Residue, then its C-alpha position, 0 to 999 in steps of 0.5 A: f159188913v166185912a172189914p177190909d182186913q178180912f181180905k187178902t191181897y192179890d200177891e198173897l192169893k197168887k203165892k198161895l196158889q203157887e204153893v198149892v198148884g206148884d210152879d212146875i205142873r208137868a208130871t213125870e212118868s213116875d207120877f202116874v199109876s200104872q193101869k192094868t188093862v181090863e179084859d173084855v167082859v161079856v155081858e149076858e142079857t137075862v130075860s126076866s119072867d116078870s115081864g108079863e107081870t109088868e104089863g099087867e101092873e101097868t094095865d092095873a095102874l092105868s085102870y086105877f087112874q081111869s076109875l079115879g077120873n070116872e068117879d066125878 
């Protein structure tokens, strides 16, 4: 098992937390990076000519699995 000297006391943990987080968590305006506004981006939808092939591929897959079921 683990020896008691491997554990830290509550006060040690609290001190470490205060060092990491800091006593004063309030941020100043200079802490924030100014964000540039992004113009609205127009997204154009493109219709792929592969849509017919996709339906054919789905039909092929379906017929393949149906043939596997009929082999019994």
